[in-house]
C-alpha positions, 0 to 999 in steps of 0.5 A: 544163653541169656535166656537161661541167665534171667528166667527164674529157675523155676520157670525154666523147668516148667511147661506151658499149659498143654493146648493140643491141637484138635483139627480133625478130631471130636473135641472132647477134652476141654469141657466145652458147651458143643452148642453154638448160638441159635441164627436169629441170635448170632445175627442180633448179636453180629449187630451188635459187636457191629457198633462197638467203638474198637477204637476205644479203650473197655471201660474198667469197671463196665456198669452194663455187664456188672448190672446184668451179671448181679442181676442174671447170676443171683449175686447177692444185694451187698455183694461186690463183683470183680471181672477177670479174663477168665476165672483164671485170671483171677486166681492169678489176682488172688495170688499176687494179692495175696504173696505176702512172705511166707504166705501159703494156699491150700487146696485139696488135691487133685484139684485145679492145676492153676491154683497151684501154678498161679500160687507158686508163680506169684511166690506162694507156697503151694499146699495140697491135700490129698482127697479121699479114694473116693475123692471125697474130702478128708476133713481131718488132713484139711483141718490139720492143714489149717491148723498147721500151714495157716494158709492165707487163701483156700480153694475149694472147687464145687464141683471139684475138676476133675474128679466131677464130683460136689464137696458136702455143703456142711464140709465146706461151711466147717472149713470156711469157719475154721479158716480164720481170716483166710480168704475162702475161694469157692470155685463154681466154674462148672455150676450151670450143671451141678445147679447148687451154689454158695452165691447166695451165702456170701454175705454170711461169710467175709472171708468167702468169694463165690468165683465163676465163668461163663465159659462153661455155659457156652461162652468159652470164646470170650474169655469173662470170669467173674467173683463175687465177694464183701467190698472189703475183698474186692476193692483190694483184689481190683488193685492188682487187675490189669487195666482195662482186662475185659475187652469191649467186644467181651463186654459187648458180647456178655451184656447182650448174651445174658439178657438170653440166658435162657437159651444158654440155659436150655443147652446146659439142660440139654448136657445134664440129660446127656451125662446121664446117658453117657455115664449109663452108656460107658458104665456098661463098658467092660472093665470101665468105672464110672465116677459120679459126676455134676460137671459137664464131664465124666472122670473114668477108670480104665484098665490101662489109661494110656493105651486107651487114650492112644486108642482114643486119639487113632480114632480121631476122638480128643479126650483128657487123659488125666491119670499122670496129674495125681496117684488117685488119678491113675488109668483115669481119662475125663470125658467132656459130654458133647452132643449125642452124635459125639457122644455116640462117636465116644462111646464106639472109639471108646469100646474099641480102645479097650 
């Protein structure tokens, strides 16, 4: 077939990013905020979106949205912002821009799969350094890998996905300083639930970018990611940004809702409290280990991950089976924190599935 002759062999061997059908399920697999907007805010947003000029291309660098993001998200003076269609697109931009012959990307593993996928699709080599058994950084391993491979890009998720933990600040600072001229990307996708950030320290390190998304804050459907760093980095990454990559509805929606971020922050506070309650309930189940989390999900280890996952599916509860992602995650499931009703149903279904 011409497809097999034309498509790259590595792409032919890949599987598409899996997104299961969630029809009829309690959906706790994708780390989404389960809460909608209050009725009054929905109505006001509808009026705002009705005025958007759908017949016009979006502004490639929308000043209103950029100014609002900088103000609301505490972007330090002097830092520049880059927007992406989700943080996935920013990762892709970084990969494309840094794909010089022989260049390498380094990250702890297990971690967010798109670091490796985007790197390999851009022709970069990927170097994964396994975490320790407790999911903390293997600092000798990281430092040795930096010295041996001289990576162009280093990703550090803060907190990490799928483990949920925050790496130590002192260790991150050591890695940034050791990286030399390599770009270090601190991925703060789950910052609303960790309430710790490197954003304010961006001006201290010329090779540091802090990357975030509004997805976990409650706006996953509008697909907006952003990264903050020095103009020297942002100007170069902007050259590989697809034109008009942030559509007019996303721009208008984000700018409007960021002026009402207190609503989203209150929802994040509810989920942080629910995380504590859910962790205690799951930890009380026989044979279950719950790992500490600073995100809006819990990583848990059960005696038989595949069997338990199948049992949850049979009871119409959708969670993520991460057991095959990495040897350190054997028999692990990732549970998104939902509403109190969803969490109670999850605990009941998990007890039965076990």
